N, C-alpha and C positions, 0 to 999 in steps of 0.2 A: 699697453698702448692701443690694443685693438678696439677698445670702446671709446677712444678719444674722439675720433671723427663722428661717431654716433652721438656723443654727448653734445656736440656743437653742430648738429646736422642743419639747423635753420641757417646758421651763418655760412656753412659750406654751400648750401643751395643758393644763397644770395651771390656768392662769388661765382658759382657756375653760371648763373643767369647773366651776370655782368660780362663774363667772358664770352658767352654765346652771343649776346647782343652786340658787343663791340667787334668781335672777330667774325661774326656771321657764319658760325659753324655750330654743329651739335657738340655738347660737352657732357662728359660723365666723370664723376669722381668716385673712386672705390677705396675702401680701407684695406688693411693688410690681409684680411680674410677674404678679399675679393667680393665684399658686399657693396653693392652700388648705393652710395650715400646720397648722391645728387645726380640729376640728369636733366637735360633739356632736349627739346625736339623729339627725335625718335626714341629717346631714353626716358622721357618724362613720365611715361606710364609704368615704368618698371623699376622705380626707386625701391630700395630695400630688397632687391632680388640678388641672389648669389650668382656670380659669374664664373664659377668653377669650371664649367664646360666650355667656355669660350674666351676666358681671360688669360691666354697663354702669353700674350705680349706683356700684360701687366705683371704676370708672375716673373717674367724675365727682368722687368724693371725693379721689382721688389728684391730680386737676388743681387743684381749688379749695382743698384743705386744710381743708375745712369739713365738719362732720357733716351728715348728711341723715336726715330723718324722713319716711317715706312712709306715709301713712295708708291708701292703697288701692293696693297693689302690683298691677301688670298694667294699671291705668288711668292711672298717672302718666306724663306725657310722657317722662320719662327711661327708661321701660321699653319704649318702642315698638320698639326695635331688638332686644329680647331674644326669642329663639326660643320661650321659654316663656310669652310674654305671653298668648296665647289660653287656655292651660290653667294659669294661675298659681294655685297652691294657697296662697300666702302671704296673710296678712291684715294684716300690719303689719311694718314694717322700721325699724330704727335702725342707721345706719352711722356709725362714729366713726374718724377717722384716727389713725394711730400716727406720731408725729413725733420726729425728732431734729434740733434746730437748724433748725426750720421745714421740714425736708425730710420728706416723707411716705414712710415705709418700709413701710407696710401699713395694713390697715383691719380693724376689728372690726365684725362684723355680728350684730345681734340679730334673729332672724326668728320671727314668730308664725305658727302654722298653724291655730289655732283661735280662736274668738271669746273664749273664756275667757282664753287667753293675752293676746290683744289688750287686753281690758278691764283685766287685771291690770297690764300695763305702763303703759297710759294713766293709770290711777288713781294711779300712783306715778312718773310720767314724770320729774318734776324731780329726785327723789332718785336714781332709777335712772340717769338721764343723767349726773348728777354722779359716780356710782359708776363708770359706764362710762369717763368721762374719766380717773378715777384709775387704772383698770386699763390704759388706753392709755398713760398716763404711766409706769406701773410696767414695762410691757414695754419701752418705749424706754429707761428708765433702767437696764435690765440691762446696757447697754453702758457705763454710767458707774457703776462700783462705789461711788465715793465718795458718790453721791446715793441709793444704795439704801435706807439706813436712814431717811432723811428721807421718801422716797416711801412707804415702808411705813407710817410713822406716819400719813401722810395717809390711806392706805387704811383703817387701823384706825379712824380717826375717822369715816370714812364708814360703815364697817361698824357702828359703834356706833349710828348713826342708823337703820339699817334692820334689824338683826338681830331686833329685837322684833316686826317685821312678818312675819317668816318663820314658817311653821307648824312647821318642824322645830326641835329643840333645837340651839343653837349654842354651842360652847365654843371660846374662843381661848386657846391655851397657848403660852408662849414656849419657847425652846429648852432651858430648864432644867426644863420640865415644870410651871411655875407658872402658875396661872390669871390671865389678864389680863382676860377678858370672858366673861360668861355671860348669855344672854338669858332673858326671863321664861318662855318655853316650856320651856327646859331645867330651870329651877328647879322648875317645876310637875311635870315628868315625874319628876324624881329625888326630889321631895318632901324636899329637903334644901338648907339654906342653905350656900353655899360662899363663903368670904371670898377677896378678891383676894390673890394671891401664895401661895395654898394649893397644896401639892404634889399633883399628880394623876398617877396612873400609868394608862396605857392599854395593855392587852394584847389583841392580836388572837388570838382563840381558833382561828382557821383555818376556822370554820364560816361558811357563807353561807346567808342566808334571804331569799327573794325578791330575789336578786342583790345583797343588801347584806351587809356584813361584820358578824360578831358580835364584840363587844369586852367585856372586863371592865374596868370603870372603877373604880379604887380611889382613895378619898379617906380617908386615915387608915385606920381599921379598917372603914370602910364599903365594900362592894363592890356595884356595880350592873351588871346585864347590859343592854347597849344594842345597837341595830342601826343601822348607818349607814356613813359613809365619812369618812376623814380625809385632809387635804391638807397637805403640807409646801410652803407657798407660797414660802418662801425657804430655800435650803439652808444658808446661813451669813450672818453679818453683820447679823442682825436679832434683836431680842427677840421678835418675833412670828413664831413658827416654824410653828405647827400650828393649823389650823382643823378642828374636828370637827363634822360635821352628823349628827344622829342622831335616832332615836325609841326609845322603850322597847318591851319585849316586849309589854306589854298593848296599847299603841296599834297595834303591828304586827299583833297578833292581830285587832283590829277591821278594819284595812286588808286583811289577808289574807283575812278572812272575806268582806269586801265584794267582793273581786276573784275569789277562787277558790271561794267557797262561797255557795250560795244564801242571801240575806239579806233576803228579803221579810218585813217585820215586819207581822204580821197579828194584830189584837187581837180582843176578844170581839165587837165590832161587825161583824166580817167573818164571824162564824159565823151562818148563816141558819137560821131555824126558830123556830116558836112552840109546838111541842109541849111537853107537860109534861116529857118526858125531857130535851129540850134546855135548857129553863129551869133544871132542876135541875143539869145539868152546868155551865152558866154560873155559877150560884151557887157551885158547888163550886170552880170555877177561882179565884174571888175569895178563897175561904177558904184555899186552899192555896198561893196564889201567893207570899206573903211568906215562906213557910217555905223552908228549905234541904234538906228531906227529899227523898229520891228518890221518883219517881212512876213507876208501871207502868201504861201505857195499853194496854188490850186492846180488841179489836173486829175485826170482819171487814174484809177488804180494801176500801178505798174509803170508809170511814166518816168519815175526816177526822182520823186520829190526830195527824198532824203539825200540822194546823191548831190543834188543842187544845193541843198542846205549845207552839207559838208563842204562843198566848194566855196560857198560864201564865207564859212568859218576859216578855211585854209587860206583864203586871200585877204583875210582881215588882220588887224593888229592883235587879235586875240588868239592867234594860231598856236602860241606856246602854252595856252591854257586848255582846259577840258572842253570837249564837245560832248554834251550829254543828251541822248535821245530817249524819249519816252513815248510809247504809243498809248494815247488816252483811251482807245477802244479795247485794248488788250488787258487792261487792269480793271477789276471790279470797282464800282463807284465807292464802295466802303473802304477800299484800300488806296485809292488814287490820291486822296488828300495826304495821307501819311507818306506816300512815296514822294510826293512833290515837296511837302513842307517839313517832313521829319517829325520827331517827337522826343520829348524828354522821358527819362525813366519813370515808370508808373503812370504814364499819360492815360492809359485806358486798359481795360481787361484784355489780356491776351497779347499785349505789346511786349516787345523784347525788353527785359528788365534792364538792359544796358542802355536803352535809348537808341535813336537812329538819326543820322543826318539825312536830310531830304535831297532830292535831285536838284532842286533850285540852288541849294547851298553848295552842292557838289560843283555846280557850273559857275560858281562865283569867279568873276573876271574872264569867263569864257562864254560859251554859247549854249543855250537850252533850246532843243528842237522838240516841239510839241506836235507829234504826228496825230492825225485824225482828231483835230481840235474840235470838230463838230460833234464829237461824242462825249465831250466833257460835260458833266452835270452842271445845272444852272448855279447851284450854291457854290461850286468851286470856281465858276466863271467870275463871280464877284471877288473872290479872294485873289484870283490871278490879276484882275483889273487893279487891285490894290498894290500888287507887286510892281506892275508896270508904272503906276502913278507915284508910289511912295518909295520905290526901290528898297524895300525891306520885307522880310518874312518873319513870321512868328511860328516857332515849332508848336505842335500840338502839346497841350499840357503846360505851356509856358506863357508868361505875359511879357517876356523880354523880346523886343524887336531886334532882329539881326540885319544889319545893312548888307545889301548884295548889289553887285554890279554885273548884271547878266544881260546879254543880248538875246532876245527871244525871236525865234523863227517858228512860225506855225504852218501847218499844212493840212489840207483836207481835199477829199474828192466829192464833197457834198456841196450843195448850193446853200451857203450860209444866209444869203438874203431871204431865201424861202424859209429857212429855219427861224429867222427873226420874225417873219410873218406868222409862223406857227407857234410863236412864243417859246421856242426851244433853244434860242441863242440870244444872248444879250446884244442889243444894238450898239451900246457904248463900247463893249469889248471888241466888237467887230471893227469899228472905226479905229480903235486903238491898235489893233493888230494889223489892219490893212493900210498901214502908212505907206509901205512899198509893196504894191501888188505884183505878183510874179506868177504868170500862167505858163504851164508846160503843155504844149500841144500833144495830142495822141499820136501814136505811131502811124496811123492810117493817113494823117495829114502831112507826114514827112517820109513818104515811102522810099525816097532816095537814100535814107539812112539804113534801110533794111539790109542791104548787101554788106555794109561796113559792120553792122552789129552781128550779122550771121557769121561772117568770116572770123570775127573776134571770138564768138562762142565756139565755133568749130575748133579753133586752135586751143582754146581754154580746156574744153572737154576731151579733145584729142590727146593733149598732154596728160590730163588726169587719168584717162582710160587707156593710155598707150596705144592710141589709134591715130597716128599722125598723117596717114596717107588716105584718109577717107575724103571723098569728093562728092559734091552735090551736082546733079545734072541741071541743065538749063530748064528742063521741064519742072523740076522741083522748085527752082528759084522763081519761075513764073507763077507757080502756085502760091509761093510765099508773098509775092507782090500783089496777087489778087485777093489774098485773104485779108479780112477786116481787122484782125488782131485786137479783139475787145480787151484782152489782158495786157496789151502794149508790150513794152520791152521785157517785162517779167515773163509774159506768156511766150515770147519769142525765145528767150533763154531756156525756159523749161522744155519747149518743143525741140530745140537743138540738143539739149541734154538727153531727151528721150531717144532721139534718132541716133545719137552717138552710142548710147547703150545698146541699141538694136543692131548697129552696123557691124559688119566684119572688119577686121583690122585694116585690110587693104581694099575695102569695098567701095562701090559706087552707089550713092543714095538715089534711089528711084522712088516713084510715087507709091510703090507697094509698101515701103517702110514708114511712110508718113502717118501720123495720127489721123484717125478717121474724121476728126472734127475739121481738119483742113480740107479734106476731100468733100465733106458734106456741102460746103459752100458752092462747090462746082455744080451741084445739082440744079442750082437756081440761075446759073449763068447761061441761059438760053437766049440766043439772039431774038429779040422781040420783033420778028418780021410778022407780016399779016398771016398768022397761022390759025387754023381751025382749032377748036377745043380738042378734037381727036388727035391732031398733030402734036399739040402741046402735051397731051396725056402720053402719047407714045414716047416723046422726048424724056419726060420725067421717068417713065418706066425704064428706058434705056440707061439713064443716069444711075438709077437705083441698082440695076443689074451690074453696071460697071463698078459700082462702089462695093457691093456685097458679094458679087459673083453669082453664077447661075447654078450653083449646087442647091440641093434641097434646103440646107440650112440658110444659104445666101438668099434664096427666094423668100423664105419665111421672114428674114430680117428686112428685106426690101418691102414686103407686104406690110409689115408692122410700121415701117417708116412712112410709107405712102398712105397709111390709114385705111387699108382695105384688107379683106380676108384673103387667105391663101387661095381659096377656090376662085375668088374674083380675079386674083392676079393671074392664075393659070388661064382663065378665059381671055383676059386682056393680052397675054402673051401669044395665045393662039390667034386672036383677032388681028394683032399687028405683026404676026409672023416673027416674033422675037424669042420664041421658046427654043433654046439651044440644046437643052438636055432634059431628061425626065426627072 
């Protein structure tokens, strides 16, 4: 019997994959010689390897013919001889024997590596154990063709009990392509009631997205695009021929966004500031959020353009769908088109052979944020204009338009009207984007917000660096208020982060810890009274010494900054009686 599982390895692998997909754990199947015949997840790369040095649990199952559930792998007595006991990564195990006429020919192992997997199995242990027993019976019954149909019917009955607990859509189709079973998730995804025995056609398009296959699902005149995998559980002799596990493109977009795209949802409450300008902007966000019109956010770098874009999305009816952000300046022109529109397999040399869904398609029914829109190349601007006007995209290498419902929010720190004059930005696209203009003022024009923002960043980095008792002196805050903040809120946050790095745990922040750039501005804050040139020169030299110190190195830096030689500086120090040390 030892070679039986080997002889049907392809079928055994299929069962292992179905188990893994439905139960959401790693699965391995070994024969009586402890040779791994099938494996998923962590075990997929070690099929056909002998487990003699680590298969003590499976050996026990072989001897007793009974299933084993191990709640704490590594601590269970049966694991004491395993060489991995000290570094066991497993959190839960279920081992089920595969028998023919009471003779054990192999073992199915369900292995959890995370607490989430462990809780998922324990919460449904009775149902999943019963399902596992049915799979074990099905594998052994492959040697008895006359029992195959009966065993498969039992499997489907068990599937009927658990498919509605699965987060994916599940459709079971017989060998004639007629629907046998559909779960509630699939019905909701398709938004279409399908009757039993209705004919379903499934066409694999050849494209893959996130390592899943793309299919066209045809039911009468209705056609759906779905993403998933299909399994032919039994090649012949059974009415239950095919199980399809899938998600729809919209759900995949949200999943893809959460995995590959930043998806931090930040609402109005996360926008700090009590200035009149910020209050007006927050009020405007609420007014425009429910609209589908495009928004053009302008403002200097670091003012929080993406933060406001996210707030518009969070206040809108699209909040349950994806917010997809892409920086047009950060992606080379040659790649930006494929990032936005996606492509089908074989679209161009060097393309992913599986094809790729674009960011616009990811954002379907959600919001697409195009940051640094002023850096988008002209040829792509015309394509974006078509998306705005036609509400459809065409993947690279394809001629088939795909309808999309996307709200576009664009942002820039550039003067687009000047770019239009310079023939670097399309005027028609500008007016199409600028339906709702939204301008964020720089931090220097709302300095009353500096204190609120500074205190927030002090708490944030104090918690991060475990320095909760650090305080800023009034002198430091006065310098903050006087500084121009060309980098706006981003520069303020970076400055506080630097200070918190340099501070002692219970320290008081004084001017000595501040970055030099903040103190540099003080050099030019001379009261412009009627001074002579010599008086002004003396004040500048004093400021330079205060900034860099009167050591030899400090004087050299001061001279460099003042644009004079070190010998000239010494003469000036002597002239104005400012030389404090040699």
